[in-house]
C-alpha positions in Angstrom: 29.7 -43.4 20.8 28.1 -46.1 20.0 29.2 -48.2 16.6 25.7 -49.3 16.4 23.7 -48.7 13.3 20.8 -46.6 13.9 17.5 -46.6 12.0 16.4 -43.9 9.9 13.4 -43.2 11.3 12.9 -40.2 9.4 13.5 -42.6 6.2 10.7 -44.9 7.3 8.0 -42.2 8.9 8.9 -40.4 5.0 7.4 -44.2 3.9 4.5 -43.8 6.6 3.1 -41.0 5.2 4.1 -41.6 1.8 1.2 -44.5 2.2 -1.0 -42.1 3.7 -1.6 -40.6 0.3 -1.5 -44.0 -1.3 -3.8 -45.7 -0.1 -6.5 -42.9 -0.2 -6.0 -42.8 -3.9 -6.5 -46.3 -4.1 -9.9 -45.9 -1.6 -10.9 -43.5 -4.0 -9.7 -45.5 -7.5 -12.0 -48.8 -5.8 -14.9 -46.2 -5.0 -15.0 -44.9 -9.0 -14.2 -47.8 -10.6 -17.1 -50.3 -7.7 -19.2 -47.8 -7.6 -19.5 -48.5 -4.2 -16.8 -49.2 -1.0 -16.0 -48.0 2.5 -17.1 -45.3 4.4 -14.3 -42.1 4.3 -12.1 -42.7 7.4 -12.8 -39.4 8.4 -12.5 -38.0 11.5 -14.4 -35.2 10.9 -17.3 -37.8 10.8 -17.3 -38.1 14.4 -19.4 -34.8 14.8 -22.1 -36.9 13.1 -21.6 -39.7 15.6 -21.4 -36.6 18.8 -24.3 -35.1 17.6 -26.5 -37.2 15.3 -25.3 -41.3 16.9 -25.0 -42.3 13.4 -22.3 -44.8 14.2 -19.5 -43.7 11.3 -16.5 -45.2 10.0 -14.4 -42.2 10.8 -15.9 -42.2 14.8 -14.2 -46.3 14.8 -10.7 -44.9 13.4 -10.9 -41.4 15.8 -12.3 -44.4 18.4 -9.0 -46.8 17.9 -6.6 -43.9 17.2 -7.7 -42.4 20.8 -6.9 -45.7 22.6 -3.5 -46.6 20.6 -3.0 -43.1 22.1 -4.0 -43.7 25.5 -1.4 -46.6 26.0 1.5 -45.3 23.2 1.3 -42.0 23.2 0.6 -39.3 20.3 2.2 -40.7 17.0 -0.7 -40.8 14.1 -0.1 -37.0 13.9 3.9 -37.5 12.7 3.5 -41.6 11.3 -0.2 -41.5 9.8 -1.9 -37.4 9.1 -1.8 -36.6 5.5 -1.7 -32.5 6.5 1.2 -32.4 9.1 2.6 -35.1 6.3 2.3 -31.6 4.0 3.8 -29.6 6.3 6.8 -31.4 7.4 7.5 -32.0 3.3 6.5 -27.9 2.9 9.8 -27.4 6.1 11.8 -29.4 4.1 11.2 -28.5 0.7 11.8 -25.0 2.5 14.6 -25.7 4.2 16.1 -27.4 0.2 15.8 -23.7 -0.9 17.6 -21.9 2.4 15.2 -20.1 3.3 15.3 -20.4 6.9 11.3 -20.8 8.6 11.2 -19.1 12.1 8.7 -20.8 14.5 5.6 -17.8 16.2 5.4 -18.4 19.0 1.7 -16.9 20.8 0.2 -16.6 24.0 -3.3 -16.4 22.1 -3.8 -19.3 19.8 -2.4 -21.8 22.1 -5.7 -21.9 23.3 -7.6 -21.9 19.5 -7.7 -25.5 19.5 -9.3 -26.2 23.4 -11.6 -23.0 22.0 -12.7 -25.8 18.8 -12.8 -28.9 21.2 -15.5 -26.8 23.1 -17.2 -25.6 20.3 -17.6 -29.1 18.0 -17.8 -31.5 20.6 -19.0 -29.8 24.5 -20.9 -26.7 23.5 -24.1 -29.0 21.3 -24.0 -30.9 24.2 -24.9 -29.1 26.4 -27.7 -27.2 24.7 -29.2 -29.9 24.0 -29.6 -30.4 27.8 -30.7 -27.0 28.1 -33.0 -27.4 25.2 -34.3 -30.4 27.4 -34.1 -32.5 23.9 -33.1 -36.4 24.9 -29.4 -37.7 23.9 -28.4 -39.4 20.9 -29.4 -43.1 20.0 -26.5 -44.4 18.4 -27.9 -46.5 15.3 -26.1 -47.3 11.9 -27.4 -46.3 8.8 -27.6 -47.4 4.8 -27.3 -45.5 1.9 -30.7 -45.7 1.5 -30.8 -43.3 4.1 -29.4 -41.1 2.8 -25.9 -42.1 4.7 -23.7 -45.1 5.4 -22.0 -45.8 8.9 -19.5 -48.4 6.7 -20.0 -49.3 2.7 -21.4 -46.5 0.8 -21.9 -45.4 -3.0 -21.3 -41.2 -1.9 -17.5 -41.4 -0.7 -17.0 -37.3 -1.3 -20.2 -37.0 1.0 -18.7 -35.0 3.8 -15.3 -34.1 2.2 -15.1 -29.8 0.2 -14.3 -30.1 -3.7 -11.0 -30.8 -5.1 -10.4 -27.6 -5.0 -10.9 -26.5 -1.9 -9.2 -29.9 -0.9 -6.3 -27.9 -2.5 -6.9 -24.9 -1.1 -6.5 -26.6 2.1 -3.5 -28.3 1.2 -1.6 -25.5 0.3 -2.5 -23.2 3.3 -3.4 -25.6 6.3 0.4 -27.7 5.0 2.0 -25.0 3.1 1.1 -21.7 3.9 0.9 -21.4 7.2 4.6 -23.3 7.7 6.3 -20.4 6.1 4.3 -17.7 8.0 4.4 -19.9 11.4 6.8 -22.0 11.5 6.6 -26.0 11.3 4.0 -27.9 12.3 1.6 -24.7 12.8 -1.4 -25.9 12.1 -1.2 -29.2 14.4 -0.3 -26.5 17.4 -2.2 -24.0 16.6 -5.9 -25.1 14.5 -6.1 -28.8 15.1 -9.0 -29.5 17.0 -8.1 -33.2 17.3 -4.2 -33.0 18.2 -6.1 -30.7 21.0 -7.3 -34.6 21.5 -4.6 -36.8 21.2 -2.6 -34.4 23.5 -5.1 -34.6 25.9 -4.8 -38.4 25.7 -1.3 -38.4 25.6 -0.6 -36.4 28.9 -1.9 -40.6 30.7 -0.2 -42.3 27.9 2.9 -44.3 29.3 4.7 -44.3 25.9 7.0 -41.9 25.9 10.4 -40.3 24.8 12.3 -41.1 27.5 15.7 -40.6 28.7 18.1 -44.5 29.2 21.7 -43.3 29.0 23.9 -39.9 30.3 23.0 -36.8 27.9 26.0 -34.4 27.7 23.6 -31.6 27.0 25.0 -31.1 23.3 21.2 -30.0 22.5 20.9 -31.5 18.8 17.5 -33.1 20.0 16.0 -29.7 20.3 17.5 -28.7 17.5 15.7 -30.9 15.1 12.7 -31.7 17.3 10.0 -30.2 14.3 7.4 -29.6 17.3 9.7 -27.2 18.8 10.4 -28.9 22.4 13.1 -28.7 24.9 13.9 -31.9 24.9 17.5 -31.9 25.9 15.9 -29.6 29.2 12.7 -31.7 29.7 14.5 -35.5 29.8 17.4 -34.0 32.1 14.5 -32.8 34.5 11.4 -35.3 34.1 13.8 -38.4 32.2 11.0 -38.2 29.3 9.9 -35.7 26.8 6.1 -34.8 28.9 5.2 -31.6 26.7 2.0 -33.5 24.4 3.0 -32.1 21.6 5.6 -34.2 20.7 4.5 -36.1 18.1 6.9 -39.4 18.5 8.3 -39.0 15.3 12.2 -40.1 17.0 13.8 -37.2 14.9 15.4 -37.0 18.3 16.3 -40.4 19.0 17.7 -41.0 15.7 20.2 -38.0 16.2 21.2 -38.2 19.9 24.5 -38.9 19.4 24.9 -41.0 22.9 22.4 -43.0 22.4 20.8 -41.6 25.9 17.3 -41.5 24.5 14.4 -44.2 23.2 11.0 -44.8 22.6 9.3 -47.0 25.5 7.1 -47.2 28.7 7.4 -45.2 31.6 5.2 -43.4 34.1 3.0 -40.5 31.8 3.3 -37.4 32.5 0.2 -36.0 33.1 0.8 -31.9 33.5 4.5 -31.8 34.1 4.5 -29.9 31.0 3.4 -26.5 33.1 6.0 -26.8 35.1 8.8 -24.4 34.5 11.7 -25.5 32.7 14.9 -25.6 34.5 16.9 -22.4 33.6 14.1 -21.7 30.5 11.9 -19.0 30.1 9.4 -19.3 27.5 9.2 -15.8 24.6 6.9 -14.8 22.8 6.6 -12.6 19.3 3.7 -11.1 20.1 3.8 -8.2 23.5 0.5 -8.7 25.5 -1.3 -6.1 23.5 -0.7 -7.8 19.9 -1.1 -11.7 21.8 -5.3 -10.6 22.8 -5.1 -8.4 19.1 -4.5 -11.5 17.3 -6.6 -13.7 19.2 -9.4 -12.1 18.9 -9.0 -10.9 15.2 -8.8 -15.0 14.6 -12.6 -15.3 16.2 -13.6 -13.1 13.8 -12.1 -13.7 10.5 -13.1 -17.5 11.2 -17.0 -15.9 12.1 -17.2 -14.4 8.3 -14.7 -17.0 6.4 -16.4 -20.4 8.1 -19.0 -21.8 5.6 -18.5 -18.7 2.8 -20.9 -19.3 -0.1 -20.2 -22.5 1.8 -17.1 -23.6 0.8 -15.4 -22.5 2.8 -14.8 -25.6 5.8 -14.1 -24.9 9.2 -10.6 -26.2 9.8 -9.5 -23.9 7.1 -11.2 -21.1 8.4 -9.4 -21.1 11.0 -6.2 -21.7 9.3 -7.0 -18.8 7.4 -8.4 -16.1 10.6 -5.1 -17.4 12.1 -2.9 -15.7 9.0 -4.6 -12.4 8.3 -4.7 -11.7 11.9 -1.1 -12.4 12.2 -1.5 -10.0 8.4 -2.9 -7.6 10.2 -0.4 -7.1 13.2 2.4 -7.2 10.5 0.8 -4.6 8.5 0.0 -2.4 11.7 4.2 -2.9 12.9 4.8 -1.7 9.3 4.0 2.2 10.9 5.2 1.0 13.9 8.7 -0.4 13.9 11.5 -0.1 12.3 12.6 -3.7 10.6 9.6 -5.9 10.1 10.4 -9.2 8.2 7.4 -11.8 7.1 9.6 -15.2 6.4 12.9 -14.9 4.1 11.4 -10.7 2.7 12.0 -8.3 4.4 9.4 -5.5 4.7 10.4 -2.0 6.2 14.5 -1.5 6.9 15.1 1.8 9.3 15.3 4.0 5.8 11.9 3.6 5.4 9.5 0.7 3.6 11.0 -2.1 1.2 9.1 -2.6 -2.2 8.3 -5.9 -0.7 6.6 -4.3 1.9 4.5 -2.1 -0.5 3.7 -5.2 -2.0 2.3 -6.4 0.6 0.6 -3.1 2.0 -1.5 -3.6 -1.0 -2.2 -6.9 -0.8 -3.0 -6.1 2.9 -5.3 -3.0 2.1 -7.2 -5.4 -0.7 -7.7 -8.3 2.0 -9.3 -5.7 4.3 -11.5 -4.8 1.7 -12.3 -8.2 1.0 -13.6 -9.3 4.3 -16.0 -6.4 4.9 -17.4 -6.8 1.7 -17.7 -11.2 2.7 -18.2 -9.9 6.4 -21.9 -8.1 4.8 -22.3 -11.1 2.7 -22.3 -13.2 4.9 -24.4 -11.4 7.4 -27.1 -11.1 5.0 -26.4 -14.5 4.2 -26.6 -15.5 8.0 -29.6 -13.7 8.7 -31.1 -14.7 5.5 -31.4 -18.2 6.9 -32.3 -17.7 9.5 -35.3 -16.2 8.4 -35.8 -19.1 6.1 -35.7 -21.9 9.2 -38.4 -20.1 10.8 -40.3 -19.6 8.1 -40.0 -23.7 7.2 -41.1 -24.3 11.2 -44.3 -22.6 11.0 -45.0 -24.5 7.3 -44.4 -27.5 8.9 -46.2 -27.0 12.2 -49.4 -24.8 9.4 -49.3 -22.6 11.7 -50.5 -20.0 9.3 -52.5 -20.2 5.3 -51.0 -19.8 2.7 -52.3 -16.0 2.4 -50.8 -15.2 5.3 -48.0 -16.9 5.3 -47.5 -15.0 1.4 -48.0 -11.7 3.4 -45.9 -12.5 6.1 -42.9 -9.7 7.2 -40.9 -13.1 8.0 -40.6 -14.1 3.6 -40.1 -10.5 3.2 -37.5 -10.7 6.1 -36.1 -13.9 4.7 -36.4 -12.7 1.1 -34.6 -9.2 0.6 -31.2 -10.5 2.9 -31.0 -13.9 0.6 -32.1 -11.0 -2.5 -28.9 -8.9 -1.1 -26.8 -12.1 -0.4 -26.8 -12.6 -4.2 -26.4 -10.0 -5.9 -23.5 -8.7 -3.7 -21.8 -12.4 -3.6 -18.7 -13.2 -5.6 -20.6 -16.7 -5.6 -23.6 -17.7 -5.4 -24.1 -21.0 -3.8 -26.8 -23.2 -5.0 -28.5 -23.4 -0.9 -28.7 -19.7 -1.7 -30.7 -20.2 -5.1 -32.9 -22.9 -3.3 -34.0 -20.5 -0.7 -34.6 -18.2 -2.7 -36.6 -20.4 -5.3 -38.6 -21.1 -2.3 -39.3 -18.4 -1.1 -40.3 -17.2 -4.8 -43.2 -19.8 -4.8 -44.2 -18.6 -1.2 -45.0 -14.6 -3.1 -46.5 -16.8 -5.6 -43.8 -15.3 -8.3 -42.9 -18.6 -10.4 -41.3 -17.4 -13.0 -38.8 -15.6 -10.9 -38.8 -19.5 -8.9 -38.0 -21.2 -12.2 -34.7 -19.1 -12.8 -32.9 -19.4 -9.1 -33.9 -22.6 -9.6 -32.6 -23.0 -13.6 -29.5 -20.1 -12.1 -29.3 -23.4 -9.5 -29.3 -26.2 -11.4 -26.2 -25.2 -13.6 -24.0 -25.0 -10.5 -25.4 -28.1 -8.9 -27.2 -30.8 -11.7 -27.1 -33.5 -9.5 -30.2 -31.7 -7.6 -33.1 -34.2 -8.2 -35.3 -32.1 -6.4 -34.8 -28.8 -7.8 -35.2 -30.2 -10.9 -38.2 -31.9 -10.1 -39.5 -28.8 -8.5 -38.3 -26.2 -11.8 -40.0 -28.7 -13.7 -43.0 -28.1 -11.8 -43.6 -24.5 -11.9 -42.4 -25.4 -15.7 -45.5 -27.0 -16.2 -47.7 -24.6 -14.3 -46.5 -22.0 -16.8 -47.6 -24.0 -19.5 -43.8 -24.8 -21.0 -44.6 -28.6 -21.0 -41.8 -29.9 -23.7 -39.5 -27.6 -21.4 -41.1 -30.0 -18.5 -41.2 -32.8 -19.9 -37.1 -32.4 -21.0 -36.4 -31.8 -17.0 -38.8 -34.5 -15.4 -37.2 -37.5 -18.2 -32.9 -35.8 -16.9 -34.9 -36.6 -13.3 -36.4 -40.4 -14.2 -33.3 -41.2 -15.7 -31.1 -40.4 -12.9 -29.5 -42.9 -10.3 -31.3 -42.9 -7.4 -28.8 -43.9 -4.1 -31.3 -43.3 -1.4 -35.0 -44.0 -0.1 -36.0 -40.3 -0.7 -34.1 -40.5 -4.8 -36.0 -43.0 -5.4 -39.1 -40.9 -4.0 -38.5 -37.9 -5.8 -37.7 -40.3 -9.4 -41.4 -41.6 -8.8 -42.7 -38.3 -8.5 -41.2 -37.3 -11.9 -42.5 -40.2 -13.8 -46.3 -39.3 -11.8 -46.0 -36.0 -13.2 -45.0 -37.4 -17.1 -47.6 -39.6 -17.6 -49.9 -36.7 -16.5 -48.8 -35.6 -19.1 -48.7 -37.9 -21.3 -52.3 -38.9 -20.3 -53.1 -35.0 -20.6 -51.6 -34.9 -24.8 -53.3 -38.5 -25.1 -50.5 -40.6 -25.5 -52.4 -43.6 -22.7 -49.4 -46.2 -23.5 -46.9 -44.1 -22.5 -48.5 -42.4 -19.7 -48.8 -45.8 -17.9 -45.4 -47.0 -18.7 -44.7 -43.6 -17.1 -47.1 -44.6 -14.6 -45.8 -48.1 -13.9 -41.8 -46.4 -13.7 -43.4 -44.5 -10.8 -44.8 -47.6 -9.1 -40.9 -49.5 -9.5 -39.3 -46.7 -7.2 -42.0 -46.5 -5.2 -44.3 -49.0 -4.6 -46.6 -47.6 -1.4 -47.7 -44.6 -4.4 -51.9 -45.2 -4.2 -52.0 -41.6 -5.9 -50.4 -43.8 -8.9 -51.9 -46.6 -8.0 -55.4 -44.9 -7.9 -54.3 -42.5 -12.0 -52.8 -45.7 -13.3 -55.9 -48.2 -12.4 -58.1 -45.6 -14.2 -56.2 -45.5 -17.1 -56.4 -49.2 -17.6 -59.8 -49.5 -16.8 -59.7 -46.8 -20.1 -57.8 -49.0 -22.1 -59.9 -52.4 -20.8 -57.3 -54.1 -18.9 -59.5 -54.1 -16.2 -57.9 -56.6 -14.2 -55.4 -54.8 -13.6 -57.5 -52.2 -12.7 -59.6 -53.7 -10.1 -56.1 -54.4 -8.4 -54.5 -51.0 -7.8 -57.6 -50.0 -7.3 -59.1 -52.2 -4.7 -55.0 -51.6 -3.2 -55.8 -48.6 -3.2 -59.0 -48.7 -1.5 -57.9 -50.9 1.3 -54.6 -48.1 1.5 -56.2 -45.4 2.6 -59.5 -46.5 3.3 -62.6 -44.8 2.2 -62.4 -43.4 -0.6 -65.5 -42.0 -3.3 -63.3 -41.6 -6.4 -61.4 -45.1 -5.9 -65.7 -46.4 -5.5 -66.3 -44.7 -8.3 -64.1 -46.1 -10.7 -64.3 -49.9 -9.0 -68.6 -49.3 -9.7 -67.5 -47.4 -13.3 -64.9 -51.0 -14.4 -67.7 -53.7 -13.4 -70.5 -51.7 -15.1 -67.7 -51.4 -18.4 -67.9 -55.7 -18.1 -71.7 -55.6 -17.1 -71.2 -56.6 -13.2 -74.3 -54.4 -12.7 -74.7 -55.8 -8.7 -71.2 -55.2 -8.3 -71.7 -52.1 -10.4 -74.4 -50.8 -7.9 -72.9 -51.1 -4.6 -70.2 -49.6 -4.8 -71.7 -46.8 -7.1 -73.9 -46.7 -3.9 -70.7 -46.0 -1.7 -69.7 -44.0 -3.3 -72.7 -41.6 -3.1 -73.0 -42.1 0.5 -69.5 -41.3 0.9 -69.8 -37.7 -1.4 -73.8 -37.0 -1.9 -74.5 -34.8 -4.5 -71.1 -35.8 -6.5 -72.5 -35.3 -10.1 -70.4 -37.8 -11.8 -71.6 -40.2 -9.0 -74.8 -39.3 -9.4 -75.2 -39.8 -13.1 -73.0 -43.7 -13.1 -75.4 -44.4 -10.9 -78.4 -43.1 -12.9 -77.1 -44.9 -16.5 -76.1 -48.8 -14.4 -80.3 -48.3 -13.2 -80.8 -47.5 -16.8 -78.3 -50.3 -18.2 -80.5 -53.0 -16.3 -83.4 -52.2 -17.2 -84.6 -49.7 -13.9 -85.7 -46.9 -16.9 -87.9 -45.5 -13.9 -85.8 -46.0 -10.9 -83.0 -44.0 -13.3 -85.2 -41.2 -14.9 -86.3 -40.4 -10.8 -82.3 -40.4 -10.5 -81.9 -38.2 -13.6 -84.0 -35.4 -12.0 -82.8 -35.9 -8.8 -78.8 -34.9 -10.5 -80.4 -32.0 -12.7 -82.3 -30.3 -9.0 -78.1 -29.8 -7.9 -76.9 -29.7 -10.7 -78.6 -28.1 -13.5 -75.8 -27.4 -16.0 -75.0 -31.1 -16.4 -75.4 -31.7 -20.0 -74.5 -35.7 -20.1 -78.0 -35.6 -17.5 -79.9 -33.0 -19.5 -79.6 -35.4 -22.1 -80.2 -38.4 -20.7 -83.0 -37.4 -19.7 -85.0 -36.3 -22.8 -84.2 -39.9 -24.6 -85.3 -41.0 -21.4 -89.1 -39.2 -21.6 -89.1 -40.6 -25.0 -88.8 -43.7 -23.8 -90.7 -43.8 -21.4 -93.2 -41.7 -23.7 -93.6 -38.9 -20.7 
């Protein structure tokens, strides 16, 4: 036995994994303090690169990690993965509590990560090819686009809530270890681990045999990934199982110093060869394993995205655990001895107290799963009908009246209403869709109530708050609407879309203030709207007209001329330009613009009246008289025109 001092790999790995959490905390702290930080180094963001072409920091991080794995092997999981840190920490804690955890071996669960990789990365590309869509174009994005490739002010953009994060850590990093054994999440659920295992097969970096092995088995006993280390190194001179995470525990524990990390021939698919003198055993019968695999798929379908809260990887862990729970539940009625972890659920004399508690729990879980399936099914159908409806609206294939009475609206509304009524939670997306459908159905009070409920759950939803304010205006609740609009105006705009919404809110509040006769406040809100959206010609038109009313003719002329250029020919713009020139006694210019407006919109009462008054102010009484008569022929109820005509008749002695 060598007398050399061995490196304490476990200690260094513990330090490395602790540093991962420390760096995560510092990353979040920097975002909170600075308001802007490096985008999350999350593998999930790879999906946005593959499906949308967005180059993200997470994608770059994943790419670097895969390239490193192609050389050094699958080391990232054991030295840098926060979930592995939790799993190993849980296994260590259970060991300290003298709770022996058994690794559960399954035929079907081994295929779950592979199926997940196909589902996440391959199937969408196949669908894109079948539908004839072009390949995504890689591009960068900024916060103003609603997303950021590298530096962002929205760090939590792709991460679940704190509550769901803690639940994920508890289930994926703790409970699954107790039930299925150490590193079971890596082996049975993680799609990124599957990608790393594929890269490991071609990597030269391996745990290899460099001395004389005495077949003591200590390396196998200490392996948290459940690899037959001593058998593999003796048969292949290296560890060939791609589940080897290079944590170096086997190297550290070898009494002969016969193992080390180094570079050698890649293992390829040697892991599929039978090990000499070893036959793999499974903990389930073939029927049970099939039941486990099928039910895992069913429960993932039920719980993934339930109430907009359960992320995909968490749903996989939940699906596996519930499926395993039901197999254990069935065994209570078929076997004489059943245990779960260190709890004995049944003895030959009957079901134990723990078994009865477990049975009650699984019964409640079955009821909850059925209830969740009903809610999720109705939500799924409602969302699908709603998406079809949105496509019809975007393509303008239906008139509003047809849309209101369409069967699609009724189907979407009824399904989502069931989900709202039966659901234990009502996610903001559900309430938002119900509000939109209520608007289509011309049920504004119901839409307002749905949006009000949504804003309680999601107070930072600027678009939802703006819609709610506009519904309050329609219901003549202007004071309440003003409160909502002020909240939108006072919010922080992170994207170009946020600025558009804030500009819309400023414009809407300006309209309310103008109608109330508060012109100075209206001007202020219109100007705020233009600060957020300088190219909004509707706001420029309203502000230009208001400027003319308060005597700011130069500003009014500037804005209306900009609007004329931006909108092209517009009778409203030409008419208001003419009014400005008329008020400044620039009669020639005024008449030119009135005539243009009259040609654009023949028979417009306001334009005809203004043109007649201009002719009167310029001393052309007869032309004005004839113009006013023509106006009254088209608009006999125009009181101002009739009064002006009487005045001109007296003046002309007609």
